[in-house]
C-alpha positions in Angstrom: 34.1 170.4 33.3 33.7 173.9 34.9 30.6 174.7 36.8 28.3 177.3 35.2 28.3 180.7 36.9 24.8 180.0 38.4 23.2 176.8 39.6 20.1 175.7 41.6 20.0 173.0 44.2 16.7 171.5 45.4 16.3 168.8 48.0 13.8 167.0 50.2 14.7 165.1 53.4 13.9 164.0 56.8 15.8 165.6 59.7 15.7 164.4 63.3 17.7 165.5 66.3 17.5 163.3 69.4 19.0 162.8 72.8 18.8 159.5 74.6 19.7 158.3 78.1 18.7 155.0 79.7 14.9 154.9 79.2 14.5 158.5 78.1 14.5 159.9 74.6 13.6 163.4 73.4 13.5 164.4 69.7 12.7 167.1 67.3 11.8 166.0 63.7 10.8 167.7 60.5 10.7 167.2 56.7 12.6 170.0 55.0 12.0 171.0 51.3 14.8 173.3 50.1 15.7 175.4 47.1 18.9 177.3 46.9 20.3 179.5 44.0 24.1 179.6 43.9 26.7 181.9 42.3 29.7 179.7 41.5 33.3 180.9 41.1 36.4 178.7 41.0 36.2 176.2 43.8 33.6 178.3 45.7 29.9 178.7 45.6 27.7 181.1 47.5 23.9 180.7 47.7 20.7 181.9 49.2 17.4 180.2 49.3 14.3 179.0 51.2 13.5 175.9 53.4 9.9 174.8 54.0 9.7 172.6 57.1 6.7 170.3 57.1 5.3 168.5 60.1 7.7 169.8 62.8 7.4 167.9 66.1 9.1 168.0 69.5 8.6 165.0 71.7 9.6 165.4 75.4 7.2 162.6 76.7 10.0 160.3 77.9 11.5 163.1 79.9 8.2 164.0 81.5 7.4 166.9 79.1 4.8 167.5 76.5 4.5 166.4 72.8 4.5 169.7 70.8 3.4 169.9 67.2 4.2 173.1 65.2 2.7 174.7 62.1 4.6 174.2 58.9 7.4 176.8 58.8 9.1 178.7 56.0 12.7 179.9 56.6 15.5 181.5 54.6 19.1 180.5 54.4 22.5 181.4 53.1 25.2 178.8 52.3 28.9 178.8 51.3 30.6 175.7 49.9 34.1 174.9 48.9 35.0 172.0 46.5 38.5 170.6 46.8 38.2 169.0 43.4 36.8 172.0 41.5 33.3 170.5 41.1 34.6 167.4 39.3 33.3 164.0 40.2 35.0 162.0 43.0 35.6 165.1 45.0 35.1 166.3 48.6 33.0 169.4 49.4 32.8 171.3 52.7 30.4 174.0 53.5 28.6 176.1 56.1 25.1 177.5 56.2 22.9 179.7 58.4 19.1 179.4 58.5 16.5 181.9 59.9 13.3 180.1 60.8 10.6 180.4 63.5 8.2 177.6 64.5 4.7 178.5 65.7 3.1 176.1 68.2 0.0 174.4 66.9 -0.8 171.7 69.5 0.5 170.6 72.9 -0.3 167.0 73.9 -3.1 167.0 71.3 -4.7 170.2 72.4 -5.0 172.9 69.8 -3.2 176.2 70.8 -4.6 179.3 69.2 -2.1 182.1 68.7 0.7 179.9 69.9 4.1 181.2 70.8 6.9 181.4 68.2 10.0 179.3 68.9 13.3 180.6 67.4 14.8 177.8 65.2 17.7 179.8 63.8 20.8 177.7 63.5 24.2 177.3 61.8 25.4 174.0 60.2 28.6 172.6 58.8 28.4 169.9 56.2 30.8 167.6 54.3 29.8 165.8 51.0 31.5 163.4 48.6 30.5 164.0 45.0 30.4 161.0 42.6 
């Protein structure tokens, strides 16, 4: 069944990045809510959308640093996907995305920061999916 010319994808997740060594661990965690509108053509789709990151936190305590909490952040993104199966079930999809987002510091070690600094969270990602 061919994919319609336009589609929308919405998702909610939990995303954590961490680095561990012996007794040390640092991590950055957030809950992304995303909505992306896609233009679909052949085995390709190109999309643009928004990502709301809820409860972003950076924990550097094990490495002797602070625990930083950020305001919820709204970012924008673009995404390109290629489906090897032409969007049929039992197929593999590969894609790339770029997100623009800034995080504003809310608290450092439990102390409220007024007019906190913005941290650049822009990033690129590559993803692989199996459709069933």
